[in-house]
C-alpha positions as CSV (number, residue, x, y, z in Angstrom):
1,X,3.7,10.3,-5.7
2,X,0.8,10.6,-8.1
3,X,-1.9,7.9,-7.9
4,X,-0.2,5.7,-5.3
5,X,0.0,8.3,-2.6
6,X,-2.1,11.4,-2.6
7,X,-3.8,13.9,-0.5
8,X,-5.6,11.3,1.5
9,X,-2.7,9.2,2.2
10,X,-0.7,9.2,5.4
11,X,3.3,9.1,5.6
12,X,3.3,5.6,7.6
13,X,1.3,4.1,4.8
14,X,4.6,4.2,2.6
15,X,7.1,3.8,5.5
16,X,7.7,7.5,5.6
17,X,6.7,8.0,9.3
18,X,10.2,8.2,10.5
19,X,10.8,11.2,8.4
20,X,8.3,13.4,10.5
21,X,9.9,15.5,13.1
22,X,7.3,15.1,16.0
23,X,9.1,17.6,18.2
24,X,8.5,20.4,15.7
25,X,5.3,21.6,17.2
26,X,2.1,22.1,15.2
27,X,1.8,21.1,11.5
28,X,-0.8,20.2,9.1
29,X,-2.0,16.5,9.6
30,X,-0.5,16.3,13.0
31,X,-3.4,14.6,14.4
32,X,-3.7,12.1,11.9
33,X,0.1,11.4,12.2
34,X,-0.4,10.9,16.1
35,X,-3.5,8.7,15.7
36,X,-1.3,6.3,13.6
37,X,1.5,6.5,16.1
38,X,-1.1,5.8,19.0
39,X,-2.5,3.0,17.1
40,X,0.8,1.5,16.2
41,X,0.3,1.1,12.5
42,X,-1.5,3.0,9.6
43,X,-5.1,1.6,8.3
44,X,-3.5,0.9,5.0
45,X,-0.1,0.2,3.5
46,X,1.6,0.4,0.0
47,X,2.8,-2.9,-1.3
48,X,5.2,-3.4,-4.3
49,X,4.3,-6.7,-6.2
50,X,4.8,-8.5,-9.3
51,X,2.5,-10.9,-11.1
52,X,1.5,-12.2,-14.5
53,X,-1.3,-11.2,-16.9
54,X,-3.2,-8.0,-17.2
55,X,-3.3,-5.5,-14.3
56,X,-4.9,-2.1,-14.2
57,X,-5.2,0.8,-11.7
58,X,-8.3,0.2,-9.7
59,X,-8.3,-3.6,-10.0
60,X,-9.1,-5.2,-6.7
61,X,-6.7,-7.4,-4.8
62,X,-7.8,-10.2,-2.5
63,X,-6.3,-12.0,0.7
64,X,-7.5,-15.4,1.6
65,X,-10.4,-14.8,-0.7
66,X,-11.6,-11.3,0.8
67,X,-11.1,-7.9,-0.8
68,X,-7.9,-6.4,0.8
69,X,-7.3,-3.4,-1.5
70,X,-6.7,-2.2,-4.9
71,X,-4.1,-1.5,-7.4
72,X,-3.0,2.1,-7.8
73,X,-0.3,1.5,-10.6
74,X,0.7,-1.3,-13.0
75,X,3.1,-1.6,-15.8
76,X,4.2,-4.3,-17.9
77,X,2.9,-6.9,-20.5
78,X,2.7,-10.4,-19.5
79,X,4.9,-10.0,-16.5
80,X,3.6,-7.0,-14.5
81,X,4.9,-4.9,-11.7
82,X,2.1,-3.3,-9.5
83,X,1.7,-0.9,-6.6
84,X,-1.3,-1.7,-4.4
85,X,-2.8,0.1,-1.2
86,X,-4.1,-2.9,0.9
87,X,-5.5,-2.9,4.6
88,X,-3.2,-3.3,7.4
89,X,-4.5,-6.7,8.0
90,X,-3.2,-7.8,4.6
91,X,0.0,-5.9,4.9
92,X,2.0,-9.2,5.0
93,X,-0.8,-11.7,3.7
94,X,-0.4,-13.5,0.3
95,X,-2.3,-11.3,-2.3
96,X,-4.1,-12.4,-5.4
97,X,-6.0,-10.9,-8.4
98,X,-9.8,-11.4,-8.4
99,X,-9.1,-14.5,-10.8
100,X,-6.9,-16.0,-8.3
101,X,-3.5,-15.2,-10.0
102,X,-0.8,-14.8,-7.5
103,X,0.8,-11.6,-6.7
104,X,4.4,-11.9,-5.3
105,X,5.9,-9.3,-3.0
106,X,9.1,-7.5,-4.0
107,X,11.9,-7.7,-1.5
108,X,12.7,-4.3,0.1
109,X,16.2,-3.2,-0.6
110,X,17.9,-1.0,2.1
């Protein structure tokens, strides 16, 4: 998944934890996966967002004026579509760019 989801990411960050067979026995990353299950959620999540104006990977995103994460991918000119990794506390929060421009959540399709 490239820059949005790399070696330091956990499946639960992208909602993929249901794909792990926890009855399989030992596997690489088992302790990290178990820690997330015991906590009840990952430390960070991946959010799919839209906004206007410039956006680049590495740009910070904010929730209630506090740093919440960063953009990992961005595309578009004028209207942009971004993927951001944000803290669990900001998983459902309204997010903004550093200059206050609003980021809008893209509804999940099933």
